[in-house]
C-alpha atoms as a printed R data frame, in Angstrom:
    type eleno elety resid chain resno       x      y      z
1   ATOM     1    CA   UNK     A     1  -0.014  0.038 -0.082
2   ATOM     2    CA   UNK     A     2   1.523  3.333 -0.795
3   ATOM     3    CA   UNK     A     3   1.913  5.980  1.818
4   ATOM     4    CA   UNK     A     4  -0.790  8.399  0.544
5   ATOM     5    CA   UNK     A     5  -3.435  5.767  0.490
6   ATOM     6    CA   UNK     A     6  -2.525  4.620  4.070
7   ATOM     7    CA   UNK     A     7  -2.686  8.377  5.248
8   ATOM     8    CA   UNK     A     8  -6.120  8.650  3.642
9   ATOM     9    CA   UNK     A     9  -7.465  5.632  5.371
10  ATOM    10    CA   UNK     A    10  -6.064  6.884  8.739
11  ATOM    11    CA   UNK     A    11  -7.477 10.189  8.196
12  ATOM    12    CA   UNK     A    12 -10.923  8.909  7.399
13  ATOM    13    CA   UNK     A    13 -10.910  6.461 10.355
14  ATOM    14    CA   UNK     A    14  -9.996  9.300 12.631
15  ATOM    15    CA   UNK     A    15 -12.837 11.484 11.225
16  ATOM    16    CA   UNK     A    16 -15.283  8.615 11.602
17  ATOM    17    CA   UNK     A    17 -14.356  8.018 15.278
18  ATOM    18    CA   UNK     A    18 -14.492 11.825 16.087
19  ATOM    19    CA   UNK     A    19 -17.935 11.979 14.342
20  ATOM    20    CA   UNK     A    20 -19.101  8.936 16.303
21  ATOM    21    CA   UNK     A    21 -17.849 10.327 19.687
22  ATOM    22    CA   UNK     A    22 -19.523 13.653 18.833
23  ATOM    23    CA   UNK     A    23 -22.868 12.164 17.945
24  ATOM    24    CA   UNK     A    24 -22.682 10.132 21.288
25  ATOM    25    CA   UNK     A    25 -21.930 13.224 23.335
26  ATOM    26    CA   UNK     A    26 -24.746 15.280 21.568
27  ATOM    27    CA   UNK     A    27 -27.240 12.438 22.029
28  ATOM    28    CA   UNK     A    28 -26.236 12.025 25.633
29  ATOM    29    CA   UNK     A    29 -26.395 15.673 26.312
30  ATOM    30    CA   UNK     A    30 -29.886 16.150 24.913
31  ATOM    31    CA   UNK     A    31 -31.451 12.991 26.201
32  ATOM    32    CA   UNK     A    32 -33.717 13.884 29.116
33  ATOM    33    CA   UNK     A    33 -32.667 12.305 32.417
34  ATOM    34    CA   UNK     A    34 -35.835 10.490 33.598
35  ATOM    35    CA   UNK     A    35 -35.897  8.140 36.593
36  ATOM    36    CA   UNK     A    36 -37.814  5.156 35.129
37  ATOM    37    CA   UNK     A    37 -39.548  4.708 38.590
38  ATOM    38    CA   UNK     A    38 -40.538  8.395 38.855
39  ATOM    39    CA   UNK     A    39 -44.012  8.113 37.296
40  ATOM    40    CA   UNK     A    40 -44.649  5.016 39.198
41  ATOM    41    CA   UNK     A    41 -43.623  6.506 42.511
42  ATOM    42    CA   UNK     A    42 -45.720  9.563 41.885
43  ATOM    43    CA   UNK     A    43 -48.614  7.376 41.053
44  ATOM    44    CA   UNK     A    44 -48.190  5.363 44.165
45  ATOM    45    CA   UNK     A    45 -47.842  8.625 46.277
46  ATOM    46    CA   UNK     A    46 -51.148  9.959 44.716
47  ATOM    47    CA   UNK     A    47 -52.971  6.651 45.520
48  ATOM    48    CA   UNK     A    48 -51.710  6.653 49.188
49  ATOM    49    CA   UNK     A    49 -52.792 10.333 49.561
50  ATOM    50    CA   UNK     A    50 -56.316  9.527 47.876
51  ATOM    51    CA   UNK     A    51 -56.629  6.495 50.199
52  ATOM    52    CA   UNK     A    52 -55.958  8.607 53.321
53  ATOM    53    CA   UNK     A    53 -58.379 11.165 52.208
54  ATOM    54    CA   UNK     A    54 -61.075  8.622 51.537
55  ATOM    55    CA   UNK     A    55 -60.464  6.974 54.878
56  ATOM    56    CA   UNK     A    56 -60.633 10.343 56.620
57  ATOM    57    CA   UNK     A    57 -63.928 11.119 54.902
58  ATOM    58    CA   UNK     A    58 -65.480  7.739 55.961
59  ATOM    59    CA   UNK     A    59 -64.150  7.187 59.467
60  ATOM    60    CA   UNK     A    60 -62.866  8.660 62.720
61  ATOM    61    CA   UNK     A    61 -59.751  7.426 64.493
62  ATOM    62    CA   UNK     A    62 -59.661  7.725 68.381
63  ATOM    63    CA   UNK     A    63 -56.115  7.946 69.724
64  ATOM    64    CA   UNK     A    64 -54.268  9.027 72.837
65  ATOM    65    CA   UNK     A    65 -50.811 10.384 73.360
66  ATOM    66    CA   UNK     A    66 -48.313  8.019 74.625
67  ATOM    67    CA   UNK     A    67 -50.035  4.999 73.048
68  ATOM    68    CA   UNK     A    68 -47.629  2.807 71.202
69  ATOM    69    CA   UNK     A    69 -50.459  1.060 69.165
70  ATOM    70    CA   UNK     A    70 -51.866  4.467 68.243
71  ATOM    71    CA   UNK     A    71 -48.441  5.565 67.032
72  ATOM    72    CA   UNK     A    72 -48.049  2.459 64.994
73  ATOM    73    CA   UNK     A    73 -51.541  2.958 63.495
74  ATOM    74    CA   UNK     A    74 -50.744  6.488 62.544
75  ATOM    75    CA   UNK     A    75 -47.259  5.613 61.160
76  ATOM    76    CA   UNK     A    76 -49.024  3.359 58.544
77  ATOM    77    CA   UNK     A    77 -50.265  6.535 56.890
78  ATOM    78    CA   UNK     A    78 -46.921  8.388 56.886
79  ATOM    79    CA   UNK     A    79 -47.172 12.033 55.767
80  ATOM    80    CA   UNK     A    80 -50.796 11.379 54.670
81  ATOM    81    CA   UNK     A    81 -51.866 11.221 58.359
82  ATOM    82    CA   UNK     A    82 -52.884 14.842 57.937
83  ATOM    83    CA   UNK     A    83 -55.978 13.599 55.881
84  ATOM    84    CA   UNK     A    84 -57.329 11.374 58.546
85  ATOM    85    CA   UNK     A    85 -60.114 12.483 60.997
86  ATOM    86    CA   UNK     A    86 -58.825 11.825 64.306
87  ATOM    87    CA   UNK     A    87 -59.793 12.543 67.872
88  ATOM    88    CA   UNK     A    88 -57.151 12.675 70.673
89  ATOM    89    CA   UNK     A    89 -58.256 11.623 74.258
90  ATOM    90    CA   UNK     A    90 -55.645 14.121 75.557
91  ATOM    91    CA   UNK     A    91 -57.143 17.001 73.613
92  ATOM    92    CA   UNK     A    92 -60.879 16.190 73.433
93  ATOM    93    CA   UNK     A    93 -61.873 13.698 76.256
94  ATOM    94    CA   UNK     A    94 -65.547 14.563 76.013
95  ATOM    95    CA   UNK     A    95 -65.732 13.073 72.461
96  ATOM    96    CA   UNK     A    96 -64.242  9.843 73.844
97  ATOM    97    CA   UNK     A    97 -66.970  9.671 76.404
98  ATOM    98    CA   UNK     A    98 -69.751 10.488 73.909
99  ATOM    99    CA   UNK     A    99 -68.590  7.926 71.528
100 ATOM   100    CA   UNK     A   100 -68.082  5.303 74.320
101 ATOM   101    CA   UNK     A   101 -64.446  4.629 73.430
102 ATOM   102    CA   UNK     A   102 -62.569  2.414 75.841
103 ATOM   103    CA   UNK     A   103 -59.572  1.153 73.813
104 ATOM   104    CA   UNK     A   104 -57.159  3.010 71.559
105 ATOM   105    CA   UNK     A   105 -56.692  3.209 68.795
106 ATOM   106    CA   UNK     A   106 -60.365  2.663 67.779
107 ATOM   107    CA   UNK     A   107 -61.823  3.339 64.501
108 ATOM   108    CA   UNK     A   108 -65.409  4.399 63.999
109 ATOM   109    CA   UNK     A   109 -67.079  3.728 60.596
110 ATOM   110    CA   UNK     A   110 -70.695  4.036 59.984
111 ATOM   111    CA   UNK     A   111 -71.311  3.845 63.653
112 ATOM   112    CA   UNK     A   112 -69.339  0.529 63.981
113 ATOM   113    CA   UNK     A   113 -66.329  0.417 66.378
114 ATOM   114    CA   UNK     A   114 -63.123 -1.312 65.251
115 ATOM   115    CA   UNK     A   115 -60.772 -1.601 68.288
116 ATOM   116    CA   UNK     A   116 -57.151 -2.097 68.066
117 ATOM   117    CA   UNK     A   117 -54.451 -1.565 65.440
118 ATOM   118    CA   UNK     A   118 -55.639 -2.318 61.857
119 ATOM   119    CA   UNK     A   119 -53.653 -3.053 58.646
120 ATOM   120    CA   UNK     A   120 -54.215 -0.729 55.670
121 ATOM   121    CA   UNK     A   121 -55.958 -3.488 54.006
122 ATOM   122    CA   UNK     A   122 -58.434 -3.891 56.918
123 ATOM   123    CA   UNK     A   123 -58.944 -0.104 57.115
124 ATOM   124    CA   UNK     A   124 -59.560  0.014 53.203
125 ATOM   125    CA   UNK     A   125 -62.132 -2.837 53.490
126 ATOM   126    CA   UNK     A   126 -64.143 -1.424 56.465
127 ATOM   127    CA   UNK     A   127 -64.153  2.086 55.024
128 ATOM   128    CA   UNK     A   128 -64.873  1.021 51.455
129 ATOM   129    CA   UNK     A   129 -61.634  2.733 50.324
130 ATOM   130    CA   UNK     A   130 -59.612 -0.232 49.295
131 ATOM   131    CA   UNK     A   131 -58.705  0.225 45.685
132 ATOM   132    CA   UNK     A   132 -56.076 -2.508 44.533
133 ATOM   133    CA   UNK     A   133 -56.925 -1.947 40.999
134 ATOM   134    CA   UNK     A   134 -55.235  1.510 41.026
135 ATOM   135    CA   UNK     A   135 -51.972 -0.012 42.183
136 ATOM   136    CA   UNK     A   136 -52.131 -2.318 39.035
137 ATOM   137    CA   UNK     A   137 -52.659  0.803 36.784
138 ATOM   138    CA   UNK     A   138 -49.529  2.447 38.398
139 ATOM   139    CA   UNK     A   139 -47.379 -0.652 37.506
140 ATOM   140    CA   UNK     A   140 -48.798 -0.563 33.996
141 ATOM   141    CA   UNK     A   141 -48.357  3.051 32.976
142 ATOM   142    CA   UNK     A   142 -47.311  5.144 35.940
143 ATOM   143    CA   UNK     A   143 -50.666  6.987 36.156
144 ATOM   144    CA   UNK     A   144 -53.784  6.611 38.154
145 ATOM   145    CA   UNK     A   145 -57.367  7.526 37.905
146 ATOM   146    CA   UNK     A   146 -59.232  9.383 40.711
147 ATOM   147    CA   UNK     A   147 -61.875  6.717 41.340
148 ATOM   148    CA   UNK     A   148 -63.027  6.818 45.084
């Protein structure tokens, strides 16, 4: 092979490599950085929030300060505890007497008492707020509908 032909091949190879690297860098720079779990996480957060709102609209939770079971019950709702309707013995003892509450935590739903700590599934069933189908939608497309 003559020297001129070898120089052309080397030059073309270098140009192709530079173009490939440039294309890669440009593509990487303009590709949005999306967390693949972000939509799903937002969807689940929205479902948890809507669940807590629904539970708050359909029940009252009776608790007292210093009650470890009450703390466990509230902790199940995390930041969404703010959406629950709750009555604290320490702040409003008259309501405890009126409702005939003897054990904490106690949920009252449609006039029925459910004493003791309950799982989210139990709370969902007794309040009518249990919506497993929405979790399935999150895993499918990262969005949820607002069906309560």
